[in-house]
C-alpha positions in Angstrom: 15.2 -16.6 26.6 18.1 -17.4 24.2 18.1 -20.1 21.7 15.7 -22.2 23.7 17.1 -21.6 27.2 17.1 -19.0 29.9 20.3 -17.6 31.0 20.5 -17.2 34.9 23.2 -16.4 37.7 23.6 -16.8 41.2 26.0 -16.2 44.2 27.9 -19.1 45.7 28.2 -19.2 49.3 31.5 -17.4 49.1 29.8 -14.6 46.8 31.4 -15.9 43.3 29.0 -15.5 40.5 28.1 -18.6 38.8 26.2 -19.2 35.5 23.7 -21.8 34.5 21.3 -22.6 31.6 17.6 -23.4 32.4 15.8 -25.5 29.5 12.1 -26.2 29.5 9.0 -25.3 31.7 10.0 -24.7 35.5 6.3 -25.7 36.2 6.5 -29.1 34.2 5.2 -31.8 36.3 8.0 -34.3 35.2 11.3 -34.6 37.3 13.7 -32.0 36.2 17.3 -33.0 35.0 20.4 -31.7 36.7 23.1 -31.9 34.0 26.7 -31.9 35.3 29.8 -31.6 33.0 33.0 -32.9 32.8 36.2 -31.5 34.5 37.1 -28.7 32.0 33.7 -28.6 30.3 30.8 -26.2 30.5 26.7 -26.1 29.8 27.2 -25.9 26.2 28.1 -29.8 26.0 24.4 -30.4 27.1 22.6 -28.0 24.7 21.4 -30.6 22.5 20.3 -33.3 25.0 18.4 -30.5 27.1 16.7 -28.7 24.1 15.6 -32.1 22.9 14.0 -33.1 26.2 12.5 -29.4 27.0 9.3 -30.2 25.7 8.6 -32.5 28.6 10.9 -31.7 31.5 13.1 -28.8 32.7 16.9 -29.0 32.7 19.3 -27.1 34.8 22.8 -26.9 33.2 25.5 -25.2 35.3 29.0 -23.9 34.5 31.0 -24.8 37.7 33.2 -22.1 39.0 36.4 -21.4 36.7 34.3 -22.8 33.4 32.4 -21.2 30.8 30.7 -18.1 31.9 31.0 -18.6 35.7 33.6 -16.4 37.4 37.0 -17.6 37.8 37.9 -18.3 41.4 40.7 -15.8 42.6 41.9 -18.7 45.0 42.6 -21.9 43.1 42.5 -23.8 45.9 38.7 -23.8 45.8 38.6 -25.7 42.7 37.8 -29.1 44.7 35.1 -31.4 44.5 33.6 -30.5 48.1 33.0 -26.8 46.9 31.5 -27.9 43.5 29.0 -29.9 45.7 28.4 -26.9 47.9 27.9 -24.7 44.8 25.4 -27.3 43.2 23.5 -27.6 46.3 23.2 -23.7 46.6 21.8 -23.9 43.1 19.6 -26.6 43.8 17.7 -24.5 46.6 17.5 -21.5 44.3 15.8 -23.5 41.7 13.6 -25.4 44.3 14.9 -28.8 43.1 13.9 -31.1 45.9 14.1 -34.2 43.4 16.0 -34.5 40.3 17.5 -36.9 37.8 21.1 -36.2 37.4 22.9 -36.7 34.4 26.7 -36.6 35.2 29.6 -36.7 32.7 33.1 -37.6 34.0 33.7 -35.2 37.1 29.9 -34.7 37.0 29.4 -38.3 37.8 31.7 -38.1 40.7 29.9 -34.9 41.9 26.5 -36.8 41.5 27.9 -39.5 43.8 28.9 -36.6 46.3 25.4 -35.2 46.2 24.1 -38.8 47.0 25.9 -38.3 50.5 25.2 -34.6 50.7 21.5 -34.7 49.7 20.5 -38.3 49.4 16.7 -37.9 49.2 17.1 -35.4 46.3 18.3 -38.2 43.8 15.5 -39.8 41.9 17.8 -41.4 39.2 21.4 -41.0 38.1 23.0 -41.4 34.7 26.6 -41.7 35.0 28.4 -40.9 31.5 31.7 -42.6 31.3 32.7 -42.5 35.0 32.8 -44.9 37.9 34.3 -45.6 41.4 37.7 -46.4 39.8 39.3 -43.8 37.7 42.0 -45.3 35.2 45.1 -43.4 35.8 46.6 -43.1 32.3 43.2 -41.4 31.3 43.6 -38.8 34.2 47.0 -38.1 33.1 46.1 -37.5 29.6 43.4 -35.0 30.7 45.6 -33.3 33.2 48.5 -33.0 30.5 46.0 -30.5 28.5 43.7 -28.7 31.1 46.6 -27.0 32.8 47.8 -24.7 29.6 46.0 -22.4 27.3 47.6 -22.8 23.8 45.7 -19.9 21.9 44.5 -20.9 18.5 44.0 -18.3 15.4 40.6 -20.2 14.2 37.9 -22.6 14.6 39.2 -25.2 12.1 42.6 -25.1 13.7 41.1 -25.3 17.2 39.2 -28.3 16.3 42.4 -30.0 14.8 44.0 -29.4 18.1 41.3 -31.1 19.9 41.5 -34.1 17.7 45.3 -34.2 18.4 44.6 -34.2 21.9 41.7 -36.6 22.3 42.3 -39.1 19.4 40.0 -41.8 21.1 37.0 -39.5 21.4 35.3 -40.9 18.2 33.5 -38.0 17.0 32.6 -38.9 13.3 32.5 -35.9 11.3 34.7 -32.5 10.9 31.2 -30.8 11.9 31.0 -32.4 15.3 34.7 -31.6 15.9 34.0 -28.0 15.0 31.1 -28.0 17.4 33.3 -29.4 20.0 35.8 -26.6 19.7 33.0 -24.2 19.8 32.1 -25.5 23.3 35.8 -25.7 24.2 37.1 -22.2 23.3 36.2 -18.5 23.7 37.4 -15.3 21.8 40.0 -13.5 23.8 40.7 -9.7 23.9 43.8 -10.4 21.4 41.6 -12.0 18.7 42.5 -15.3 19.2 40.7 -18.5 20.7 41.4 -19.5 24.2 40.4 -22.3 26.5 36.9 -21.8 28.1 38.2 -22.6 31.4 40.5 -21.5 34.1 43.8 -23.2 33.9 44.5 -23.2 37.3 41.7 -25.7 38.1 44.3 -28.2 37.3 46.8 -27.1 40.4 45.1 -28.8 42.9 44.8 -32.1 41.1 48.5 -31.8 40.0 49.6 -31.3 43.8 47.4 -33.6 45.4 49.4 -35.8 47.6 46.3 -37.9 49.4 44.8 -40.6 47.8 41.1 -40.0 46.3 38.5 -40.6 48.6 36.8 -44.1 48.6 34.7 -43.6 45.4 33.2 -47.1 46.1 31.7 -46.0 49.3 30.1 -43.0 47.6 28.9 -45.4 44.7 27.4 -47.7 47.3 25.5 -44.5 48.8 23.4 -44.6 45.5 21.9 -48.0 46.3 18.3 -48.0 45.6 18.5 -45.3 43.2 17.8 -45.8 39.6 20.9 -45.9 37.7 22.0 -45.9 34.1 25.7 -46.0 32.9 27.0 -45.1 29.5 30.7 -46.3 28.6 32.6 -45.5 25.6 34.1 -48.7 24.3 37.4 -47.1 23.9 37.4 -45.0 27.2 40.5 -44.5 29.1 38.5 -43.3 32.2 36.1 -45.8 32.8 37.4 -49.4 31.9 35.5 -52.6 31.2 36.8 -54.3 34.5 35.5 -51.4 36.4 32.0 -51.6 34.8 31.9 -55.3 35.5 32.6 -54.5 39.2 30.0 -52.0 39.0 27.5 -54.3 37.5 28.4 -57.1 40.1 27.9 -54.5 43.0 24.3 -53.6 41.4 22.7 -56.2 39.5 20.0 -53.9 38.6 22.4 -51.6 37.0 21.3 -50.4 33.3 24.3 -50.4 31.3 25.3 -49.4 27.7 28.6 -49.6 25.9 29.3 -47.6 23.0 31.6 -49.1 20.4 34.1 -46.6 18.9 33.5 -44.0 21.3 36.2 -42.8 23.7 35.6 -40.5 26.8 33.4 -39.0 27.2 30.2 -39.9 25.0 28.7 -36.8 23.7 25.1 -38.1 24.4 24.1 -37.7 20.8 24.8 -41.1 19.7 21.7 -43.1 18.9 22.4 -45.7 21.4 22.9 -43.0 24.1 19.8 -41.3 23.4 17.8 -44.5 23.3 19.0 -45.6 26.5 18.3 -42.4 28.2 14.9 -42.1 26.9 14.1 -45.6 28.3 15.6 -44.8 31.5 13.8 -41.3 32.0 10.6 -43.3 31.2 11.4 -45.7 33.8 11.9 -43.3 36.7 8.7 -42.5 38.5 7.9 -38.7 38.6 6.2 -39.1 42.1 7.3 -41.3 44.9 
C-alpha cells in the first residue's frame, strides 16, 4: 500500500502492461467507483477524490495505455476508444467489477458511454465530468495543439506556468493547485528535465482522423435508466451550455451542476462538485 492506495498491473488482451491504483477495501459492500481520466491524463488526477471516499467504497483508477505508469503502445494506431474500452473491460473482469459507478472526465466520459453499450448491466450510476454527446470543436483543437508535443521543463514552477499558459480557462485558484496539477502532468526524464507524462503519439490518430465521430447521442441514449450526474465547468470549451441543455431535455431526470469560473475540466475538489457527488453516490442503491 502506497500513500493510501495499492499499485497494481495487468495485461491487456494484446499483452501490453497497464497500471492502475486501487483505493479502499475490495470487500466493501458499497458499489465501487471506476474513475476514468481525460485524454492525456492519469490516475493521479483522482487521488484526492478516491482517498476521500476510500473509507466507504473501493475506487479503481487506471492509467490508459500510453499514459502515466502504463506502457506506451509500440503501435500508435492502437490509441483508439474501442481499444481503451477493451482494456477497461479486461480490468473490470480482473477486479470482479460486476456493477460500478463510473466517474468519467472528458474522454473518460465518452468511454463510459462506450461501456454502456459494451457492458450495459455493469453501470449502476454515471458521473460525466464536463463532457457530453457534442464536443465543441474549438476545445478539441486547443487540446490537440499541446498533447502532440513534449516541451521539456526545467523545474516544477516553470512547468506549472506552462500549464497555466496552455489552459488559461481552467480556473485553478491558487499557485499550489497549479503546482499540484503540474506534478500530475509531468515526470522526470533521464535528462533531468520534466517531460509530459503521456505518449505524444496518442494524438496522431485524432489528428489523422477523416471519418466523422460516432453518433455520441446514440451512446448517450444507451445510458437511459442509469442514474446520471453531469458536472460542467461554467467556462468549459468542451461541454457547452447548449449541449447541456439538450442533455437535460433528453433526460429530464438528469442531475446537473454548473461550476462558475471553472474551465475544462473541473478538478472534482470544488465544494459544489464534492457536494453533488456525495449526494449522487448516496442516491444510487448498492443493490438492485
